[in-house]
N, C-alpha and C positions, 0 to 999 in steps of 0.2 A: 506494499499497498501505499504509495506517495504520499513522505509527510511533508509539505510547506516550508519545514522549520528545522527543518538535514536537514530536505534532498540537495545532493551538487547544483550549483546553478545550472548545467542543464540542460539539467531535471525538469531547474525548477521552474524554462522560460519562461514569459506571455502562452508561446504554439504550445508549448508543453502541458502547462497549464489548463491552455481551454479542451486541449483536445481529453485531459484524463477528466476536464466538471465537466464538457458538455456529451465525451460517446459515450466515459467508460461510466461514468457516475449517476448523474439528471438521464439521460436519454432512458436506460433504460424502462422510468416511471409514465416518462412520455407514452417510451411503444405502448401502456393501455390502449392508447386511442385505436391505434390498428389489428390487436393481439389478442383482444377477447372480448367476450360477446355482451357485457355490457354497455355500452355507449351506444354499440347497434339494434341492441335490444330498443335501445330512452329513443334513439330517429326513428325508427318503425314503431313508436307508440307515433310518431307525431306524425306518419303516414310515407312514408319513405320505405321503398318496398326494394327488398335488396343489399349490397353494400354499398356502392360504385353512387348515387345520387341524393342520398345522406355525409357520406365521408365525401364531396365537391363540399354540398353545399356546408356542410362543421366545419371544413379549412378555410373555406375563401369568408364564411360568415363576415370574419370581422373585419373585411371587404366592405363588407353594408355591398349591394346592389349591384355590382360589377358585371361588363357585358362579359359573354364565354374567352373574347380575347384574348386579356388581359387576364384571368385564373392560367391561362393557357398558357405563357408568354413568362409568367411568376412563378407560378407552379414549374416550369421548361422538360417536364422528359413525357408527354404523356404525348401516345399515337395521334396522327388526328383525326380530331371527333369524337376522338371518352371527352374532354370536355364541353363540346357541346352537346353529346347527347344527353349533358346534367344541365345545365344552367346555357338560359333562365328560367326552365323550368321547373326545375328546387324551391324557388319561387313563391309558384300558384301552389306550392305545399303546404308550408311552414316559412316563416319571416330567417330574415337570418340569427337576429335575438334571440328569435324561441329555438331556432336547432347549435346557437350557438352555445345555449344555455344547456339542453336538454342533450349535447355533446360532456358538457362536464360532471354533469352529473353525471351523468355515464361510466365515463374514468376513474369518480371520484370516483365512484361503488367497486369497480370493480378492483383499487389501491383498499377500497377494508374490506373486499372479499380474502385479495392476497396476503392483508398481512395483519388480518384480524384483530388483537387486541394492542398492537403495536403501532393502528393507530393512529390513536389517540394519547399516543404517552408526550413526556415534558424532551422531551428526543423529535420528536417529529417538527414539532410547535419552531427549536429551535436549529435546526432545519432549512426549517421553508423561511425562517427572519434567515438566515446567511443565503442560502439562495436565492433569495430575490434581490438580492440586495449587487449581485452580482451579474443576473438577471436585470434586476432596472439598470445598470449602471454600464452595457456597454456600450457601442456607437450605434445611433440610429441608422446616421448617413450612405440612400441606397442598402436600403434592405426595407423594401416593403412592406411583407408580413408582416413580418419580424416590429416595424415602426406602427402596426394596423394593434395587435397583443398591444403593444405598450397600450397604447391609448385606452386599455379598460382598463375596469377596476382596479386593483385589486383583490381577492377574497383578505376576506378577514380570516376564516375554519381554516387553521394547521394546514391540515395533507391539500386538499383544494388549495392555500398557497403552493402547495410543494410544487405541484402537480400544474399550476399555471408558471412558476420559476423552469419549468423541466423542458416547460412547451416553448417559452421565449428565449429557450438558450436554442431547444429544436430548431428553429423557427429563423434563428439569429445566425446559426452553422449552416442551417440551410441555402439561405438566401447570401454566404458569402461564397456558395461551393457551383447555385450558379454563375459566380464574377470567376470561381476560377476556370468552370468550365467555358466558356465567350473566349474569357482571353487566349485559351490555347484551340476554342476553335473547333470545340468536338460540339455538335446536339447534341438533344434527349434523349435520341437513342442510342446517339453511336457512342456517351456515361450510359448506360444497361451494359452494352454490351463489355465493354469497359472495366464494369463491376462485376461480371459473370467472369470476364478469361483471371479477372485477379482474384475469384476464389473458386480456380480451379474448375466455372462449369463452362457446357460450352452458350453458347448464347443460344440456342433450343428449346434448354431445363431452364431458365431462368424464366421467371412469370412475371415478371413486369412487361419480356417479351412478347410474350403471348395475344397482342391482341395482333403487331403481322404477321400478312398473312406469312409465310414460307418466303415467296421472293423478296418484299420489302423488306423483310432481316437478310439477307441474301448480296441484297443492294446495300445496307446499310454495312454491311459484313466488310463487302466489293470495298468503298468507298475509304474505309481503315482501309484499308489492301493495298488501295492505288496512293495514300500516304503514308507510305511505310512504316504502318501503327501494328499492323497484324500477318505474320507470313502467309504462307505457302496454306500449313494444318494448323491455320484458326488460335493460334496464339501469338502472343504476345511477341514483336521484334525490339532487339536495345530502344528503338526510335519510341514503340510503342509506352513498355515498360518505362524510361523518363519522363513522357510526358504525366503518365498517369499518377508515376509518384511526385512529378512541380504538383497537379494538382487540388495532389492531399496535403502539401505540400501549403501552397498557398489558402486553403480554404481551415485548413489549422493558423492560418499568421495571423488572417480575417476574423476567425471565431476568435484568438482569443483574449480573455476578459483586461481590464485601462487593472490592469496588478503592478503600472510601471508605478504608478505615483508611488507604491505601496514601501513598507521600512524595510532596507538587507541587517535591520540590524535584528535579529534572534530577540525575540520577546522572551520578557522571565517568565513567559504565562507555558507552561506544558500543555497538547492537548487529554485529552479526554483517555485514559487510559482502564475504563470500564469498559464491556461491551453492554448497549443494552438493547440490541438483536441476538443477544446471546438464547432472547430464550422464549421463540417466532417457535407460532406455533398458528402456521398460517389457511385460513379454513382450503377444501380443499377444492380447484378447477369442477369446473358444470365440465360433464361427456361433449355441451357444442363446444368448447372451447376453438378457438375457428385457427386452426394453420395452413401458413401459407408458403410455397414450394419454395420461395427464392431469402427464406427464410430458420432456418437452424436451432434455435433455439428458444423456449420458451418462455411465456410473461411470467409466471410464479417464480421462475428458476433466480432470472434475473435479478426481480424486482427482490427476493429474499436477500442474494449475493448479492448485489447492492447494500441491501441497507446502515450497514456497519457499517461502507466504505463514504455513501455520500454525509454521516455521522460526523466518523473520526474524521475523514479528508477537510470537508466545510468547518468548523474544525480547530483543523490543523492552517489555515488560510486566513479566519481568522485573528489568530496567536500571533501569524508572521505581517498577519495584514491591517488588523485593526480594523477601527472605523475606516479606515479611508479602504475600505472591498470596493460601499458602492454606496449610491443611497438611499438602500431602507425602505422600510413603511413612510418614511417620512420625507419620499417619492411617491407617496398613492394618489395616481388620476381620479377622478368622478366624473 
């Protein structure tokens, strides 16, 4: 576990801190939105049929009733026509405000099921306070979806606040990732192919490429091959691997929270030594828990495994950075 009070300078760079905070600790809390039944059930209770109409309604809701072209450009990696099949028709079912609230309630319900009695502990409240500081301190420039989410009121209830912070940081990183992809001339479907290759998968087996016909997928791969990024066997070339690495490095750099103002002098305080998550007794997941081919892990395992990490890492960050980590709840918007 990374201890920012004692970590080496190489491990405590802003990019490393951003990657650790977003990718490894807080993103799994956000992922209940896609990996658990409760959010989908809540959206279906509003009248959405199937998964994708509710997905586009809930995720784009902070933007308001914007055209499909705006959502398509911002979400970046959906196949042609996927967004337009759901927007603006999804607003005939429910308002953006109703979709946003139903989705949030469903996500928090999923976390409560997974965490059980831990959901209402002081440790969760403390983690939520510290996470929201980092989430509200990140730069907004050029990050449209993150900015839209940050314009929403910060929830009072601790577990809801923790999920909101995780969502803010996840979308902040996602907005930066789009910038990195654009800078390398990689479009949305090409990004999926590069991700599949990075995971050692054939593009045809990567679930997010399912909407493409075989001919369309072949054309995407052929385009990458013509640019020297993919070889004749459908694997990374050295140039392709370098391109992928540059994209990830820039994404990490853009996702780094503003920790440069933090004192680099080691605090006399110490991170907590107790394990508030050691007695976790999460409630069992329902048999209907959704799985997806392009994700090889379960929400329950991720959330329970990162519980201790969220708590100790954020407390260590406070130890190192003190009150200058960010704006905290004092920056809540109404």
